[in-house]
C-alpha positions in Angstrom: 8.8 7.3 75.0 10.5 5.1 77.6 14.0 5.7 76.2 13.5 9.5 76.2 12.4 9.3 79.9 15.4 7.2 80.9 17.8 9.6 79.1 16.2 12.6 80.7 16.3 11.0 84.3 20.1 10.3 83.9 20.7 13.9 82.8 18.7 15.3 85.8 20.6 13.0 88.3 24.0 14.2 86.9 23.0 17.8 87.1 22.0 17.4 90.8 25.4 16.2 91.8 27.2 18.9 93.8 30.6 20.1 92.6 32.4 18.7 95.7 31.5 15.0 94.8 32.6 15.2 91.1 34.4 12.1 89.8 38.0 12.4 90.8 40.8 12.8 88.2 42.1 9.5 86.9 45.3 8.6 88.6 48.4 7.0 87.0 51.5 5.5 88.4 53.6 8.5 87.4 51.2 11.3 86.8 53.7 13.9 85.9 55.2 11.8 83.1 52.0 10.1 81.8 49.3 12.7 81.9 49.1 15.8 79.7 47.4 19.1 79.4 44.1 19.1 77.5 44.5 21.5 74.6 41.4 20.6 72.6 38.1 18.6 72.8 36.3 17.3 69.7 32.7 16.2 70.3 29.6 14.6 68.7 26.1 15.1 70.0 24.5 11.7 70.0 21.0 13.2 70.2 21.6 15.0 66.9 22.9 11.7 65.4 19.6 10.0 66.4 17.8 12.8 64.7 19.9 12.2 61.5 21.7 15.5 61.9 25.4 15.4 61.3 27.3 17.6 63.8 30.6 18.4 65.3 31.8 20.5 68.2 35.2 21.9 69.2 36.1 23.2 72.7 39.2 25.0 73.6 40.2 25.6 77.3 41.2 29.1 78.3 43.1 28.9 81.6 41.9 26.7 84.4 38.2 27.6 84.6 37.1 29.0 81.3 36.6 27.4 77.8 35.1 28.4 74.4 32.9 25.8 72.6 31.9 26.1 69.0 29.4 23.7 67.2 28.0 23.1 63.7 25.2 20.9 62.4 24.1 20.3 58.8 21.4 17.8 58.1 20.5 18.3 54.4 18.1 15.7 53.3 15.3 16.0 50.7 13.5 13.8 48.1 12.9 14.5 44.4 9.1 14.4 44.8 9.1 17.6 46.9 7.4 15.7 49.8 10.1 15.4 52.4 12.7 18.0 53.2 14.9 18.1 56.3 17.5 20.8 55.8 19.4 22.8 58.5 22.6 24.8 58.5 23.3 26.0 62.0 26.3 27.2 64.0 26.8 28.4 67.6 29.3 29.5 70.1 29.3 29.1 73.9 31.5 30.6 76.7 31.8 28.2 79.7 32.9 28.6 83.4 33.9 25.4 85.0 32.8 25.1 88.6 34.8 24.0 91.7 38.5 23.7 92.6 40.3 23.1 89.3 43.8 22.6 90.8 43.5 18.9 91.0 41.1 18.2 88.2 41.5 17.7 84.4 40.4 20.5 82.2 37.1 20.3 80.5 35.6 17.8 83.0 33.1 18.3 85.8 30.3 20.8 86.2 30.0 24.0 84.1 27.6 26.9 83.4 27.6 28.7 80.1 26.3 31.5 78.0 25.5 30.6 74.4 24.3 32.0 71.0 23.5 30.2 67.8 21.7 30.7 64.6 21.1 29.4 61.0 18.6 28.7 58.3 16.2 25.7 57.8 13.6 24.1 55.5 11.3 21.4 57.1 8.6 19.5 55.3 7.0 16.1 55.6 4.4 15.0 53.1 2.4 18.2 53.2 2.9 21.8 54.3 6.5 22.9 54.9 8.3 25.7 56.7 11.3 27.6 55.5 13.2 29.8 57.8 15.0 32.9 56.5 16.9 32.8 59.7 16.6 31.7 63.3 18.5 32.8 66.4 18.7 31.6 69.9 20.6 32.7 73.0 20.6 31.7 76.7 22.3 30.0 79.6 23.5 26.4 79.9 24.3 24.0 82.6 26.1 20.7 82.1 28.4 18.0 83.4 31.4 16.3 81.6 32.2 12.8 82.9 35.6 11.4 82.1 35.6 7.6 81.3 39.2 7.3 80.2 42.3 9.5 79.6 41.0 10.6 76.2 37.2 10.0 76.4 34.3 11.6 78.2 30.5 12.0 78.0 29.0 15.4 78.3 25.4 16.1 79.4 24.0 19.7 79.0 20.8 21.6 78.7 20.4 25.2 77.4 17.5 27.4 78.3 16.9 30.8 76.6 15.1 32.8 73.9 14.6 31.7 70.3 13.2 33.7 67.4 12.6 32.9 63.8 11.1 34.4 60.7 9.6 31.8 58.4 7.5 31.2 55.3 4.9 28.5 55.0 4.5 26.5 51.7 2.5 23.7 50.2 3.5 21.3 47.3 1.3 21.8 44.2 1.9 19.9 40.9 5.6 19.3 41.6 6.1 22.9 42.6 5.9 24.8 45.9 3.3 27.4 46.6 4.0 30.0 49.3 0.9 30.4 51.5 1.9 32.6 54.5 4.7 34.0 56.5 5.2 34.9 60.1 7.4 35.4 63.1 7.7 32.9 66.0 9.2 33.5 69.4 9.9 31.0 72.2 11.3 31.1 75.7 12.3 27.7 77.2 14.8 24.8 76.5 16.5 25.5 73.1 19.1 22.7 73.1 20.0 19.5 74.8 23.2 17.4 74.5 24.5 13.9 75.2 27.9 14.2 73.6 30.8 11.8 73.1 34.0 13.8 73.8 37.5 13.1 72.5 40.1 14.9 74.8 43.3 15.8 72.9 46.2 16.3 75.3 49.7 17.6 75.1 52.2 15.4 76.9 54.0 16.9 79.8 57.7 17.3 79.8 59.6 15.0 82.1 60.9 16.6 85.3 
């Protein structure tokens, strides 16, 4: 519980930073020759890793202030005794607007707001009743901050709040088989995703002037 509280506190502090005190771009001796334009970011959400959920994200800048982010996660764990199942196939897309004056800042760093949508299928069970989702879908707004730590690395902190809906079936294991017991629809409004991601910034070297 203590670790979760510390992580959440760090995230809140970063979100409270105003855009005009963002970390300044990394300076080099000859910036025109040694820095490049960011053309792609590849990411891994460390929170999903802790939850044993393999994941990957790719973000592409569009101009100075816009970008498009796509993500995919695919934990697919189960045991042969039909007692534990942790399976999820999920994908999503997010349009982001980067805040502040972007003229002197590296792309895909600083504060941003976004609009996202995602969906997938799932099957969750732990030594008892389980829930299998024919589908789930979520959409909403996000806010975050990307902190550069070197020329090619950054940490991204973000939170998404929106609407989630899913249609599910409940089952119970019985004599090495699964027996369906009920079905239903679940709807939720609130936080639907959180990220602390390690970001690899891929750049294209500038031509010498």
